N, C-alpha and C positions, 0 to 999 in steps of 0.2 A: 552504851547506855542510851544514846539518842535513837538508835535503831529500835531498842526495846520500847521507848516512849512512843515512837511513831507506830510501831506494830500494835501497841495497846490503844491507839487512838487519842493519846493525850496531846500530841502536838497539833492534831487537827482541831481540837476543841479550844485551842488558844486563840485569842484575838490578835496577838502578835508575839514576836519572840525577840528578846533583848539578850545579846551575848556580850560578855565581858572580854577582857584581854587574856589570852592563853599563852602560856610558855610552850614552845615547841618541845615535844617529848624527845628524849634521847633513847629511843627504843628501836630495836631491829626486829623485823618479822622475817623468818626464813632467810636470813642473811641479806635482807633488803632494808633500806631505810623506811621508817614509818611514813605513812601518808601525811602530806602537809595538812596541818590543823585547819587552816582556812578552807581548803578544798573539801575536806571531810565534812566540816560544818555546813557549808553551802549545799553539798550533795544531800545530806540527811535532812536539813531543814527545808529544802525545796519540796520534799515529799508532803509537807504540811500545807503548801501553797498559801502561806500567811506572810504578812510583812515581817521582815527581820532586819535587825541592826546589829552590826558586829563592831567590836573594838571599844566598847564603852568602858569607863574607868572603874570596873569592879571585877572581882575574882580574887585569886590568890596572888595578889600583887601589892607592892608598896603603894601608899597614897590612894587607897581605894575609897570609892563612894559608899555610903550607907544607903541601901535600898529598903525602904519600909515595906512590909507585907500588908496587903489589904487596903492600900491607899490608892485612890484613883490617879492614873498617870496617862500621858499621851505619848505614844510611840509614833514618830514620823520617819518611816523607812526611807523616804526620798531625801530628807535632810540628814538622816543618820543621827537623830536625837531622841532622847527619852526625857520627858519633863514630868516631875512630880507635881500634881495639881493642887494638893492641899497638905497642910502640916500633918505629920504622923502622930504628934502628941499635941495636946492643948494646954 
């Protein structure tokens, strides 16, 4: 799916990319183990040449953050942080 987004130009139009925590798939391809998730993400997201943060506390995991849509946020790829700049509701 990331390859499709990159080919459609969607990743290139992002200001930055925040990735949550992923569970490693237990899938085999042609009798080989699946590629490591972190390696695949880095390879695909490098195509966008945008700041990216990995391992944030969201995704299909317990104790996940709620990320509001349409709210200004600051992504700091050097520090590995994502800060929500204002309340999602008033």
